[in-house]
C-alpha positions as CSV (number, residue, x, y, z in Angstrom):
1,X,121.7,164.9,98.7
2,X,118.9,163.6,100.5
3,X,115.5,165.1,100.1
4,X,113.7,163.9,103.2
5,X,112.4,167.2,104.6
6,X,112.7,167.0,108.3
7,X,110.4,169.9,108.8
8,X,107.8,168.4,106.6
9,X,104.3,168.5,108.1
10,X,103.9,164.8,108.7
11,X,101.2,165.1,111.3
12,X,100.7,162.8,114.2
13,X,97.3,162.0,112.7
14,X,99.1,160.6,109.6
15,X,99.5,157.1,111.0
16,X,101.2,158.1,114.2
17,X,98.3,158.3,116.6
18,X,100.6,157.3,119.6
19,X,101.9,160.8,119.7
20,X,98.6,162.5,118.9
21,X,97.1,164.4,121.8
22,X,94.8,166.4,119.7
23,X,91.3,165.3,118.6
24,X,90.3,165.2,115.0
25,X,88.2,168.3,115.6
26,X,91.1,170.2,117.0
27,X,93.2,169.2,114.0
28,X,90.6,170.6,111.6
29,X,90.6,173.9,113.5
30,X,94.3,174.5,113.3
31,X,95.2,177.9,111.7
32,X,96.0,177.5,108.0
33,X,96.6,176.5,105.3
34,X,99.6,176.3,105.2
35,X,99.7,174.5,108.5
36,X,102.6,174.7,110.8
37,X,104.3,171.4,111.6
38,X,103.3,169.6,114.8
39,X,106.2,167.2,114.8
40,X,109.9,167.7,115.7
41,X,112.4,168.3,112.9
42,X,116.2,168.2,112.7
43,X,117.5,171.6,113.6
44,X,114.2,172.6,115.1
45,X,112.8,176.1,114.7
46,X,115.8,178.5,114.3
47,X,116.4,181.3,116.8
48,X,118.5,184.4,116.7
49,X,121.0,182.8,119.0
50,X,122.7,180.6,118.0
51,X,121.4,180.2,114.5
52,X,122.1,183.6,113.1
53,X,125.8,183.9,114.0
54,X,126.5,180.2,113.1
55,X,124.8,180.7,109.8
56,X,126.8,183.9,109.2
57,X,130.0,181.9,109.6
58,X,128.9,179.3,107.2
59,X,127.8,181.9,104.7
60,X,131.3,183.4,104.8
61,X,132.9,180.0,104.1
62,X,130.5,179.3,101.2
63,X,131.2,182.7,99.7
64,X,134.9,182.0,99.8
65,X,134.5,178.6,98.0
66,X,132.0,180.1,95.5
67,X,134.5,182.8,94.6
68,X,137.4,180.3,94.3
69,X,135.5,178.0,92.0
70,X,134.3,180.8,89.8
71,X,137.8,182.3,89.5
72,X,139.2,178.8,88.6
73,X,136.5,178.4,86.0
74,X,137.1,181.8,84.4
75,X,140.9,181.3,84.3
76,X,140.5,177.9,82.7
77,X,137.9,179.2,80.2
78,X,140.3,181.8,78.9
79,X,142.8,179.0,78.3
80,X,140.2,176.9,76.4
81,X,139.9,174.5,79.3
82,X,136.2,174.4,80.3
83,X,135.5,172.4,83.4
84,X,131.7,172.4,84.1
85,X,132.0,170.8,87.6
86,X,133.6,174.0,88.8
87,X,130.4,175.9,87.8
88,X,128.4,173.2,89.5
89,X,130.3,173.7,92.7
90,X,129.9,177.5,92.4
91,X,126.1,177.0,92.0
92,X,126.1,174.7,95.0
93,X,127.8,177.3,97.2
94,X,125.4,180.0,96.0
95,X,122.4,177.7,96.8
96,X,123.8,177.1,100.3
97,X,124.2,180.9,100.9
98,X,120.6,181.3,100.0
99,X,119.6,178.4,102.3
100,X,121.4,180.0,105.2
101,X,120.0,183.5,104.5
102,X,116.5,182.0,104.5
103,X,117.2,180.3,107.8
104,X,118.4,183.5,109.3
105,X,115.3,185.3,108.2
106,X,113.1,182.4,109.5
107,X,114.8,182.9,112.9
108,X,113.2,186.3,113.1
109,X,109.8,185.2,111.7
110,X,108.8,182.0,113.4
111,X,105.1,182.2,112.3
112,X,105.9,182.4,108.6
113,X,105.1,178.9,107.4
114,X,105.9,179.6,103.8
115,X,109.3,180.9,104.7
116,X,109.9,177.7,106.7
117,X,108.9,175.6,103.6
118,X,111.3,177.4,101.3
119,X,114.2,177.2,103.9
120,X,113.8,173.4,104.2
121,X,113.5,172.8,100.5
122,X,116.9,174.4,100.0
123,X,118.5,172.7,103.0
124,X,117.7,169.3,101.4
125,X,118.1,170.1,97.7
126,X,121.5,171.7,97.4
127,X,123.6,168.7,98.2
128,X,122.3,166.9,95.2
129,X,124.9,168.7,93.1
130,X,127.7,167.1,95.0
131,X,126.1,163.6,94.7
132,X,126.0,164.0,90.9
133,X,129.4,165.4,90.5
134,X,131.0,162.6,92.5
135,X,129.3,159.9,90.5
136,X,130.5,161.7,87.3
137,X,134.1,161.5,88.6
138,X,133.7,157.9,89.4
139,X,132.4,157.2,85.9
140,X,135.4,158.9,84.4
141,X,137.7,156.6,86.4
142,X,135.8,153.6,85.3
143,X,136.1,154.7,81.6
144,X,139.8,155.1,82.1
145,X,140.5,151.8,83.8
146,X,137.9,149.8,81.9
147,X,137.3,151.6,78.6
148,X,135.3,148.9,76.9
149,X,132.9,148.6,79.9
150,X,132.8,152.2,80.8
151,X,131.8,153.4,77.3
152,X,129.3,150.6,76.8
153,X,125.9,152.1,75.6
154,X,123.9,150.1,78.1
155,X,125.9,151.6,80.9
156,X,125.4,155.1,79.6
157,X,121.7,154.5,79.6
158,X,121.8,153.3,83.2
159,X,123.8,156.3,84.4
160,X,121.4,158.6,82.5
161,X,118.4,156.9,84.2
162,X,120.1,157.4,87.6
163,X,120.5,161.1,86.9
164,X,116.8,161.4,85.8
165,X,115.9,159.6,89.0
166,X,117.6,162.4,91.0
167,X,115.4,165.0,89.2
168,X,112.3,162.9,89.8
169,X,113.1,162.5,93.5
170,X,113.5,166.2,93.8
171,X,110.2,167.0,92.0
172,X,108.3,164.3,94.0
173,X,109.5,165.4,97.4
174,X,108.9,169.1,96.8
175,X,105.4,168.2,95.7
176,X,104.8,166.0,98.7
177,X,106.1,168.8,101.0
178,X,103.7,171.4,99.6
179,X,100.8,169.0,99.8
180,X,101.6,168.0,103.4
181,X,101.4,171.6,104.6
182,X,98.2,172.4,102.8
183,X,96.2,169.3,103.8
184,X,95.0,167.7,107.0
185,X,93.7,164.5,105.3
186,X,95.3,161.5,106.9
187,X,95.6,159.5,103.7
188,X,97.2,162.4,101.9
189,X,99.7,162.9,104.7
190,X,100.6,159.2,104.8
191,X,101.2,159.3,101.0
192,X,103.4,162.4,101.4
193,X,105.5,160.7,104.1
194,X,105.9,157.5,101.9
195,X,107.1,159.6,99.0
196,X,109.7,161.4,101.1
197,X,111.0,158.2,102.7
198,X,111.2,156.5,99.3
199,X,113.0,159.5,97.7
200,X,115.4,159.7,100.7
201,X,116.2,156.0,100.5
202,X,116.9,156.3,96.8
203,X,119.3,159.1,97.4
204,X,121.1,157.2,100.1
205,X,121.6,154.3,97.6
206,X,122.8,156.9,95.0
207,X,125.5,158.1,97.2
208,X,127.0,154.6,97.5
209,X,127.2,154.1,93.8
210,X,130.7,155.8,93.4
211,X,132.1,153.1,95.8
212,X,130.8,150.3,93.6
213,X,131.9,152.0,90.4
214,X,135.4,152.4,91.7
215,X,135.4,148.8,92.9
216,X,134.4,147.6,89.5
217,X,137.1,149.7,87.9
218,X,139.8,148.0,90.0
219,X,138.5,144.5,90.6
220,X,137.4,143.5,87.1
221,X,140.1,141.9,84.8
222,X,142.3,144.6,83.5
223,X,142.0,145.3,79.7
224,X,145.1,145.3,77.5
225,X,144.9,149.0,77.1
226,X,143.9,151.6,79.8
227,X,143.8,155.3,79.6
228,X,144.8,158.3,81.7
229,X,143.1,161.6,82.0
230,X,143.8,164.9,83.7
231,X,146.8,165.6,85.9
232,X,148.1,163.7,88.9
233,X,148.1,160.0,89.8
234,X,145.1,157.8,89.4
235,X,145.4,156.7,93.0
236,X,144.9,160.3,94.2
237,X,141.7,160.6,92.0
238,X,140.3,157.4,93.5
239,X,141.0,158.6,97.1
240,X,139.2,161.9,96.4
241,X,136.1,160.1,95.0
242,X,136.0,157.6,97.9
243,X,136.5,160.3,100.6
244,X,133.7,162.4,99.1
245,X,131.5,159.3,98.8
246,X,131.9,158.5,102.5
247,X,131.0,162.0,103.5
248,X,127.9,162.0,101.2
249,X,126.9,158.6,102.7
250,X,127.1,160.1,106.2
251,X,125.0,163.0,105.1
252,X,122.3,160.9,103.4
253,X,122.4,158.2,106.0
254,X,121.8,160.7,108.8
255,X,118.8,162.2,106.9
256,X,117.3,158.8,106.3
257,X,118.1,157.5,109.7
258,X,116.3,160.4,111.4
259,X,113.3,160.3,109.0
260,X,112.3,156.6,109.3
261,X,111.5,156.5,113.0
262,X,108.0,157.5,114.0
263,X,107.5,161.3,114.2
264,X,107.8,162.8,117.6
265,X,105.8,165.7,119.1
266,X,107.4,169.1,118.6
267,X,107.7,169.6,122.3
268,X,109.4,166.2,122.8
269,X,112.3,166.0,120.2
270,X,115.0,163.3,120.1
271,X,118.7,164.1,120.4
272,X,119.1,164.1,116.6
273,X,116.6,166.9,116.3
274,X,119.0,169.3,118.0
275,X,120.8,172.2,116.3
276,X,124.3,170.6,116.7
277,X,123.5,167.5,114.6
278,X,121.8,169.7,112.0
279,X,124.8,171.9,111.4
280,X,127.4,169.0,111.7
281,X,125.7,166.5,109.4
282,X,124.7,169.2,106.9
283,X,126.9,172.2,106.5
284,X,130.0,171.0,108.3
285,X,130.2,167.9,106.1
286,X,129.7,170.0,103.0
287,X,132.5,172.4,103.9
288,X,134.8,169.4,104.4
289,X,133.8,168.1,100.9
290,X,134.6,171.5,99.4
291,X,137.9,171.6,101.3
292,X,138.7,168.3,99.5
293,X,137.5,169.2,96.0
294,X,138.6,172.8,95.6
295,X,142.2,172.8,96.9
296,X,142.9,169.5,95.3
297,X,142.2,171.2,91.9
298,X,139.7,168.8,90.5
299,X,139.6,171.0,87.5
300,X,143.0,169.6,86.5
301,X,142.8,166.1,87.9
302,X,139.4,165.2,86.5
303,X,139.5,167.1,83.2
304,X,138.8,165.1,80.0
305,X,138.9,166.3,76.4
306,X,135.7,167.9,75.2
307,X,133.5,165.7,73.1
308,X,134.8,162.4,74.6
309,X,132.4,159.6,73.6
310,X,134.4,156.4,73.0
311,X,137.5,154.5,74.1
312,X,140.7,156.4,73.2
313,X,139.3,159.9,73.6
314,X,140.7,160.3,77.2
315,X,144.2,159.5,76.1
316,X,143.7,161.2,72.7
317,X,144.5,158.0,70.9
318,X,141.3,158.7,69.1
319,X,140.4,162.2,68.1
320,X,137.1,163.4,69.7
321,X,134.4,165.1,67.6
322,X,134.9,168.5,69.4
323,X,138.6,168.4,68.9
324,X,138.3,167.5,65.3
325,X,135.9,170.4,64.8
326,X,138.2,172.9,66.4
327,X,141.2,171.6,64.4
328,X,139.1,171.8,61.2
329,X,138.1,175.4,61.9
330,X,141.7,176.3,62.7
331,X,142.9,174.7,59.5
332,X,140.3,176.5,57.4
333,X,141.3,179.8,59.1
334,X,144.9,179.1,58.4
335,X,144.2,178.4,54.7
336,X,142.2,181.7,54.5
337,X,145.2,183.6,55.9
338,X,147.5,182.0,53.4
339,X,145.2,183.0,50.5
340,X,145.1,186.5,51.8
341,X,148.9,186.7,52.1
342,X,149.3,185.3,48.6
343,X,147.0,188.0,47.1
344,X,148.8,190.9,48.8
């Protein structure tokens, strides 16, 4: 999920003087802080029509997927089958519901800059969960097809660094957004824009990683032993990861592509600043992703044994630490029951 905030207050005086019709003195006398944006943003300022009814439809869809993923998780948990990505998808849906509720409220309170900031932070932050989940699935395929490479310690460190980079990008862009709406200093605003563009570009690169991971899993020489995990064919798992990756790339690419051009005045937006591109490249793509992940039962297809940490754990050729602990506890419990029965 891409964190370039399209409603960020990147002012025309932050290196974009060609669209600045206001003098420096006028800038300094703008009401605030926080200062309302003077540049066009994707989706624009929401209005009751059409934003409220459109948002209501998406809220209903997200509520349905949130309920479905939570029910799946609860049913699996009762069977000793904990699949954390189902909880992640539930959290993603709930975050999106909050995002749309904030946008609906913003549609009735255009002058509330703080509300606009909160709405746009959630718009850009929620999709990160999908980015991470898809890379985790790609990593599982790599470990199954190339166990020696997939479980290598150096590769684990690289993946961990990538996930930390996501957290850092989120923190930096939120900080830059807050600073940009509380300052009129041109140097500060340029720095905030640079941070947002850098974070957004990093996230675009991140969304492409599952494609390269899948390519490595299939193009590298095949090892003498490979593993299987979950249910269903490996080919179906690969197709799911690649489809989601393509949709995530479209989402992140649109955000970066609309953020890099010079900011435009709020009264002269480009075509991509309209409401239709906003809803299509954000929420519509996300609903399609959920339509792929939830009905395809990723909780069964991408499930791996708890505690898997080395080659052989996926196929249970080597017993994982979590499984050995559970079996040890069950064995002790069985022994206790035998002793009790012998004493009766």
